[in-house]
C-alpha positions in Angstrom: 100.2 112.2 80.7 98.3 109.5 82.5 94.5 109.6 82.6 93.3 109.9 86.2 89.9 108.5 86.9 88.4 109.2 90.3 86.3 106.5 91.8 84.7 105.6 95.1 85.6 102.2 96.5 83.2 100.0 98.6 86.0 98.2 100.4 89.5 99.3 101.4 91.2 96.1 102.5 91.0 92.8 100.6 91.5 89.6 102.5 93.8 87.2 100.8 93.0 83.6 100.1 96.7 82.6 100.4 98.7 83.2 103.6 101.6 85.6 103.5 103.3 87.6 106.3 100.2 89.6 105.9 96.5 88.7 105.5 95.2 91.8 103.9 96.2 94.1 101.2 95.2 97.7 100.2 95.8 99.6 97.0 95.1 103.3 96.8 95.4 103.2 93.0 94.5 100.8 90.3 97.1 101.2 87.5 100.7 102.4 87.8 102.7 105.1 86.1 106.1 103.4 86.6 105.7 101.4 83.4 108.0 98.5 84.5 108.5 96.2 81.6 108.2 93.1 83.8 105.1 94.3 85.6 103.0 91.3 86.8 99.9 93.3 87.6 98.8 94.0 84.0 96.1 91.5 84.3 94.2 93.7 86.8 92.9 96.1 84.1 91.5 93.2 82.1 88.7 92.8 84.7 87.4 96.3 83.9 87.9 95.9 80.1 90.8 98.4 79.9 94.3 97.6 78.5 96.2 100.7 79.5 97.5 99.7 83.0 100.2 102.4 82.8 98.0 105.1 81.3 94.6 104.7 83.1 95.1 105.4 86.8 92.0 104.8 89.0 92.1 106.9 92.1 90.2 105.6 95.1 89.4 109.0 96.6 87.4 107.8 99.6 89.6 104.9 100.6 90.8 106.4 103.9 87.2 106.9 105.0 86.2 103.3 104.0 89.4 102.0 105.8 88.4 103.8 109.0 85.0 102.1 109.0 86.5 98.7 108.4 89.1 99.1 111.2 86.5 100.4 113.6 84.7 97.1 113.6 85.0 95.0 116.8 86.1 92.1 114.7 89.3 93.9 113.5 92.3 92.2 115.1 95.0 94.7 113.9 96.4 92.2 111.4 99.2 93.4 109.1 98.1 95.2 106.0 100.2 95.2 102.9 100.0 98.5 101.0 100.8 98.6 97.3 100.8 95.0 96.3 99.4 95.8 92.8 100.0 99.5 92.3 102.6 101.7 93.9 100.9 103.9 96.4 103.6 106.6 96.0 103.5 106.8 92.2 103.2 110.4 90.8 99.4 110.3 91.2 100.0 110.5 94.9 101.9 113.7 94.6 98.6 115.1 93.2 96.0 113.5 95.3 97.9 113.1 98.7 95.8 110.1 99.9 98.4 108.2 101.7 98.7 110.6 104.7 95.0 110.1 105.3 95.5 106.3 105.1 98.4 106.4 107.5 96.5 108.5 110.0 93.8 105.9 110.0 96.3 103.2 110.6 97.8 105.2 113.5 94.4 105.8 115.0 93.7 102.0 115.0 97.3 101.0 115.8 97.4 98.8 112.8 100.7 97.5 111.4 101.6 97.7 107.7 104.1 96.8 105.0 104.6 99.4 102.3 106.3 98.5 99.0 107.4 101.4 96.8 109.8 102.4 94.0 109.5 106.0 94.9 111.1 108.3 97.5 107.9 110.4 97.7 107.2 108.3 100.8 109.6 110.6 102.6 107.0 113.3 102.5 105.1 111.2 105.0 108.2 110.4 107.2 106.8 111.9 110.4 103.5 110.0 110.1 105.3 106.7 109.5 107.7 107.3 112.4 104.7 108.0 114.6 102.8 104.9 113.5 105.9 102.8 114.1 105.9 103.8 117.7 102.6 102.0 118.3 102.5 99.4 115.5 105.0 97.6 113.2 105.9 99.4 110.0 108.0 97.9 107.3 109.0 100.0 104.2 110.4 97.9 101.3 111.7 99.1 98.0 112.2 97.1 94.8 115.7 97.8 93.5 116.7 95.8 90.5 119.4 97.6 88.7 122.5 99.7 89.6 123.1 100.7 85.9 120.9 103.7 85.3 121.0 103.3 81.5 119.4 99.9 81.9 117.1 100.9 84.8 115.6 103.7 82.8 114.5 101.3 80.1 113.2 98.7 82.5 111.4 101.0 84.9 111.0 104.3 83.0 108.6 106.0 85.5 110.3 105.0 88.7 113.0 107.1 90.5 116.7 106.2 90.2 117.9 103.3 92.2 120.3 105.4 94.3 117.3 107.6 95.5 115.6 104.4 96.7 118.6 103.4 98.7 118.7 106.9 100.2 115.0 106.7 101.0 115.5 103.5 103.0 118.5 104.9 104.8 116.5 107.9 105.9 114.5 105.6 108.2 117.5 104.6 110.2 117.1 105.8 113.7 113.3 105.2 113.7 111.3 102.0 114.5 110.5 101.6 110.8 112.1 98.5 109.5 113.3 98.4 105.9 114.1 95.9 103.1 115.3 95.7 99.6 113.5 93.6 97.1 116.0 92.6 94.4 113.4 91.1 92.2 112.9 90.2 89.5 116.4 89.6 88.2 116.2 90.0 84.5 118.3 87.5 82.5 121.4 88.9 80.9 120.6 92.5 82.1 120.4 92.6 85.9 121.5 89.1 86.9 125.2 89.7 86.3 127.6 89.3 89.2 128.5 93.0 88.9 124.9 94.1 89.3 124.2 91.7 92.1 127.2 92.9 94.1 126.3 96.6 93.6 122.7 95.9 94.8 124.0 94.0 97.8 126.6 96.7 98.5 123.9 99.4 98.4 121.7 97.3 100.7 124.5 97.1 103.2 125.3 100.8 102.9 121.8 102.0 103.5 121.4 99.8 106.5 118.3 97.8 105.4 117.2 95.1 107.7 117.0 92.5 104.9 117.2 91.7 101.2 115.1 89.2 99.2 115.8 88.1 95.7 113.6 86.6 93.0 113.8 85.5 89.4 111.6 86.7 86.5 108.1 85.2 86.2 106.4 85.7 82.9 102.8 84.9 82.1 99.8 86.3 80.1 100.1 89.9 79.1 103.3 90.4 81.0 105.1 87.8 78.9 103.9 89.4 75.7 105.0 92.9 76.8 108.4 91.8 78.1 109.3 89.9 75.0 108.3 92.8 72.8 110.5 95.1 75.0 113.5 92.8 74.7 113.1 92.5 70.9 113.0 96.2 70.5 115.6 97.4 73.1 117.9 94.4 73.2 117.4 92.4 70.0 120.7 90.5 70.5 119.2 89.0 73.7 115.8 88.0 72.3 116.9 84.5 71.4 118.7 83.7 74.6 115.9 85.2 76.8 113.0 83.5 75.1 115.1 80.3 75.1 115.1 80.4 78.9 111.3 80.2 78.8 111.0 77.5 76.2 108.9 75.3 78.4 106.8 78.2 79.6 108.6 78.5 82.9 112.1 79.9 83.6 114.8 77.3 83.1 115.6 75.4 86.3 119.3 75.3 85.8 119.4 79.1 85.2 117.5 79.7 88.4 119.9 77.4 90.4 122.9 79.3 89.1 121.4 82.7 89.7 120.5 82.0 93.4 123.9 80.4 93.9 125.6 83.7 92.7 123.1 85.9 94.5 123.6 84.3 97.9 127.4 84.4 97.4 127.1 88.2 97.5 124.4 88.3 100.1 126.6 86.3 102.4 129.7 88.3 101.5 128.0 91.5 102.6 126.6 89.8 105.7 123.0 90.6 104.7 119.9 89.0 106.2 117.2 87.4 104.0 114.8 87.1 107.0 112.0 89.6 106.4 109.8 88.3 109.2 112.0 88.9 112.3 112.3 92.7 111.7 108.5 93.0 111.5 108.2 91.0 114.7 110.5 93.3 116.7 107.9 96.0 116.9 104.7 94.0 116.2 102.0 94.1 118.8 100.4 91.2 120.5 97.4 91.3 118.2 99.5 90.4 115.2 101.8 87.8 116.8 99.2 85.2 116.2 99.4 85.8 112.4 103.2 85.8 112.3 103.5 82.7 114.5 101.3 80.9 112.0 103.6 81.9 109.2 106.6 80.4 111.1 104.9 77.0 110.9 104.5 77.0 107.1 
């Protein structure tokens, strides 16, 4: 069982130094119960002298109240807020604390667009609020779906829901103004980068009616690299040499990346999928956020 630690936050939204399709991010929780073996966010607990990113879950109980104060300021321009960039806002802790409905009500009150990334179908609990928000501000729901083989998926993402449930969650938003996307990332060498898996993910994306799919390769650094290599050595010892060899220079082998994207886009095109994740957001975005997305187009 994870250790829930209730805290009060001083700020809700964090303004990013780099430019994305969004300028602010918000995390209801610090730490994540999904336990993904490729998790890039492990570093975040180092700042508070804790190592158990998967076991110590910080709960920002007052975040909706703080968010309301921040969005009430005259300087707020209704920019897009990305929710769940570090920790999934719909992990199991949310089933206990039910903070997201409060956050979504605040966004609705201030007509503020958002992007929500999740590996859980718990988000469907808040379906009505999200559909309502999407009537006045852009809402994009994205799900990271990396593996169609549940035997492998359970080892890679032990705390997340099955991939099929994620596809079904995205499909549930068809008929609303909520736009949806599949994040097929990271592709794990020799496990989820096979043509068979790529085709099944693309097929699932087409079937659920997602607006786009984006793909990405594995990026290992710091504690993530250590954890991932330990995982491969334990669960797939026959792959340890080949996998570590791809990172011999510290970065993923360039030729491997080229071949992966060549194969991935073969199936993306075969299923007539879009990789444009900006246009769906623009369809419903309000005038206040057009400035931000227009700037992104120029990058």
